[in-house]
Structures are given as structure tokens and as C-alpha cells.
N, C-alpha and C positions, 0 to 999 in steps of 0.2 A: 405323198403326204405321210408323216409318221407322229407316232405319240410319244410323249415324254411323261414318265411318272415322277410325282413330287411326294415326298412324306416329311412328316414332322413327329418327334415324339415327345409326350410330356409325361413328367414324373414328379414327385414329392419334392419340393425345394429343399426340405430338411426332414430327414426322419431318422430314428434310431430304432434298431432292429436287435432283438436280444435272443440268445437261446439259454435253455435252462440249466442248473446245476445237476449233476449226479453224484450223489456222496458215496455211491457203490452199495455193493452187496455183501452181508457178513454173515458167518455161521456163528450163531450164539447157543452158549449152553443155558439150558433152563435151570432155575432155582437160583440159589444163593451162589454167585461168582466171587464176592468179597471186594467189589470196586465196580464204581461207575465208568465206563468206556467213553471216551471222547475221541470221535472222528473229526479230522481237520483235513480239509481239501483245499491245497493252495495253489496257485499258479507256478508251473514248474519251469525249469530253463529251458525246455525244448519249444518254448513259442507259445502263442495266444491259445488258450483252449486245453492245454495240457496239463494234466492234474499231477501234482505230488502228493501223497496221501500218508498221514501220519496217525497212529494210533497211541493213545496216552491215557493215564488215570485223570478224570476230571478233577479230583481233589489232591492233586499232587502225588509224589511219590516217583522215583525213577523207574520202577519196573514197569513192563507192559502189562496192561490190564487182562487179567486172568479170563478164560473161557469165552473168548471172541477171537474169530479169525478171519481176515479179509479174503474175500474169493477174487483170485488175480487171473490176469491174461484171458477173460473171457470164458472162464471155466465154468461149466454148468449153464451156458447160455446167456451169461449176464455181460452187459455193457462195462467197459472199465469207466472208472471216475472220469469227470470232466469239471472243470470251472465253467462258470457262467460267461458268455461273452456277449458285449453290447456293440455294435457296430454303428458309428455315425456316418451319414451321407448328407452331403449339402449343407455344410455348417454355416450358418448366416454370419455377417458382419466381415471384419478384416482379421479379427485377433485370432491367432492360432491356438489359443487356450481358452477352454470353456470349463464350467463347472459341473460336478457330478454329484448327485445326493440321492440318498434312498429314503428320504422324507420331503414333502413339498414344503417350499418356502422356509427351510432351515437347511443348514450345513449338517449332513448327517453321513459318516462312512462306514457306521455299523449299526446294525439294527437286531434286536432279539426277534426270533420266529419260533414257532412251535408246529410241529409235524403230527399228524393223525392218520389213521388209514386211509388208504385210496378209495376215491368213490367211483373211479373208472378204471382203465387199464394201467398197469405199470409199465411204461414204456421201454425201460432198459432190461427186461428179462423176464422169465417165467414166474411170476408171482402174481398172487391174488390179494383181496382185502383180508385184513386179519379177522379172525371170528370175535375178538375183543380188542378194541384199539388201546394202545397206550397213547400217552400225550408225551412227545419227545421235545425237549427244549434245545434250542440252538441258535446260531447267530448268520447273518449273512455281512459282508464287509467289501469294501473297495479298496485293495491294496496300491492302486497307480500302477502305472504301465509306461515303460521306456522313459520319456523326459517328464510325464506327468506324475505328480506326487497325488497321494490318497485325495479324493475329491476333485480331481482335474482330469481334464482329457485334452490331449494336443492332437489335432488334426494336421494332415499334410497340406501344407500351403497352395499346392496346384490343384489339388482335386477337392479340398476341403472334405476329408474324409479321415475316419480314424477305424481302420479295418483289422481283421485277423491277417490279412495278406500283407498290408503295411506295417504291420507290429505295432499299431497304435491303439487298438480297440480297448474298450473298457472292460475289464475284469471283475469278476463278483467271486469271492471265496466263500466258503462256508464250514461250519462245525456243527456237530449234532452229538447229545450226550444220550448213551444207551443205558438205562438204569440197571441196577443190580435186580435179581429175582424175578427174571423175565418169565412168564409162562408159554406153553406151546400154543395156547390160543392167541398170543401177541403176534405171532409169526405172520409176515406178510409184507407188502408194499405199503410205504408211507409217503406222504406227501406234504407241503408246507400248506398250513390252513389257510393263510390269507397272502396269495402272491404280492411281492412287493414291486412297486412301481421305480423304476430308475428315471431320474429327472435331470436333463441336460441343457444347460442354457449357455448362452454366450452374450456377454454384457453389452457389446457393441452392436448388437443386432438391432 
């Protein structure tokens, strides 16, 4: 007599898993710099999750904003920037295209957000909470990915998934404005005040 084992696995029929954005770390001069600096982290051509970073003046002007420098190549122990990535698994229905929104029950591909100093650890480098928090204004947005336009997600027809590996993951980009006249007590890690929910739906589900 012998024995045969049998197994079955159960997992979520439909789920969306997201990783957050990192807008980077920057060295900022204190006092009057003469301009509000805007940091923009966009999807790069290197694939889902890889970031392209731009510094500009928030109120226009062709010159780079003075008194601010990006920390690159993990210098000083900081992780590089990354866009947000949301992966879809087990999309319901038969349609390959679903909708993506940053607000419930309405089509929204961009929302305004605010940042204040961290309440726990800063996960991307050696920073603590600021002694005196600024309120930083920014945006989060959906640019589209692959064949999907902004506000859409296209899943692989065989696996019903949109992932970083298959190049179809949902991308979330971000901007943040760093004000003029920053004080030394403002230095530290910052996080979005109210995390945003990404809503994904398939109409024929």
C-alpha cells in the first residue's frame, strides 16, 4: 500500500497591489532662495517603476531653481526615486481594458495632495521627523502605460494580470513643491498626509 498526496491552492480572485512613490532626497539651502522648486517624478523609458526626475521653478522660468540639489546614485544612504506601481491580478470579466481612478465613483487621473513631516520611520534613507513641519503641496497622477491611456489599465488576456514583469502595471507619478525660505528646523522626512486609494474596475465583471 502507498499513499498519494493532493493539494489545492486558493488565492484572491481579483486584487490590486501597490507600492508607493519616492520623490527623492534633496539638499536645500535655508533662507531666501528666490524661487519655489518643483520636483516631478515621472515614469522613465527603462520600464515600470523606474523614475525620471525633473527640477523646475514652480511659477515658470527657464532656469533651474536655485539652492536645491538632488541626491543621486544612493549617495548618503538614500534610495533613488521611484514612481508608484500598482499590479492587477485576476481581473474579472472578459474585457482586457479596465478603468483606473484616484477617486471613488468618478473618473480622476490627478489629485492634489499635501505632505507633512513623518510620524514613523522614513523608509528610503537616514532621515527623522522635522522639528517644525512644513506643509508641502503636490499632485499624484495616472499617466497611462503601454496601450492603456490615462485612466485605463490593459491586462494580459491569458493571465488576466497587469504587472511590472509584463509591462502593463498601473503607474502613479508625482510632483511636490518645495517653498522658498526654508529653515533648518524644517529639514527631515515628509509623507503624504492622506494616502490615496487607487480604484480599479472592469465594467463587464
